[in-house]
N, C-alpha and C positions, 0 to 999 in steps of 0.2 A: 534276078540275081543270079549270076552264073554258079555251076557247082563247085567251082574253085573257090569263091567268094563264100559260099555257104559252109563248105568244108573248114576254112579259114575261121568263120566265126565259132562253129562248132569246137574248134581246138582252142581258141581263145576262152570261150565259156567253161572248158573243161579245165584250163589252168586256171582260171579265176576261182571257180568251185574247189580245186585242189588248194590252192593259197588260202581261201575262206576255211576249210576244214584243217588245214596244218595251224592256221593261227587259233581257231576255236579249241583245237587239242591243246596247244601251248597255253591257252588262258585257263583252261581247266586244271592243267600241270601246275602253273603258276599259284593258282587259288588252293590247291591241296598242299603246295609246299609253304605258302603263308599259313594256313590252317595247323601244320604241323610244327610252327614256331621255329622254323630254319632261321638261324640269325642273321646271315648274310646270303643274299640273293643277287647274282649278278645277271643281268639281261645282256646277252651278246649279240650283236649283229652289225654288219657292215653300213648299214644304212636302207631306209626304206623297207624295214622288216617288221614294223608295228610295235617297236619297244615303248616309244612315247604314247602310241595309241593305247596299248595294253595297260600302261600305268594310269592313263587319264580315264579309262574306261573302268578301272578296278581301283581309283583313288579312293572311294569311302570304304571300300573292303580293307585297303592297305592301311588307312587310317585307324579304322576300328581295332586293327590288330597291332597298332602302336609301331608301326614302321615308319622309318625316316626314308625319304627318297633322295638320293644323290644322283640326278640326272643332268648328264652333259657337264659334269664337274673335271673331266682330264680332257684338256684339248691336246693335239700333237706336241706342243711345246711343253706341256706339264706332265710329261709321262716319266715320273721319278719314281725309282722302286720304293724310295724310303716313304715316300706320301702313301703309296698302296700298302705297303706293310703296316703303316700307322692305322690305316682305315680297317685292317683285318684284326686288329688288336682292340676294337670297339666293344663296349659291353651293351650297346645298342643294338637294335634289330634295324638293320638297312637293307635297302635295294639300290642298287647301282646299275647304271648303263655304261657300256663300252661298244665301240666299234672294233675293238682289238681283243684278244685274250690276254689280260694282264698276268696270267699265270705262265704263259708261254713266251709273252713278248720280252721280258726281261731277260739279261744274262749274267750270271746263271739264273734259271727259271725260278720262280717263287713257288712253293710247296702249298697246294690249295688245303686249308684247314678242314677238318672235319665238319665244321658248324655252317659251311659254304656249300651253295649249289649254283653251277653255272647253267643258264638256260640258254642254249645256242638257238638263235633264231634266223641264222643265215640261210636255212632252207625256204624261209618265206620271204617273197618278193612281191611288193605292191607296186 
């Protein structure tokens, strides 16, 4: 194996380890937020960020803490601000996944309620 190939492998391993570390940090943060009964949790990421994997990995914990999961419920054709505002009025505990930030996407922007936390996973790439 050439020096160039070894260096390339080291760099790929370093990037992979950083991705795993970032994901694990996000997972711990996610669990703490659930533990603190935050009413609305939004997982944000453009794709291949681990949102679905995180939900599947934590599904029992999510269920035990009485959260409803709204995963992949808004496609580009369904990005209606009224629908999103209605979701924010829920009395249930919910977890939503978006590939866009619903608070900044609409014009005018929608104000984020105090009972809502957005976890941006865009820094994680698998």
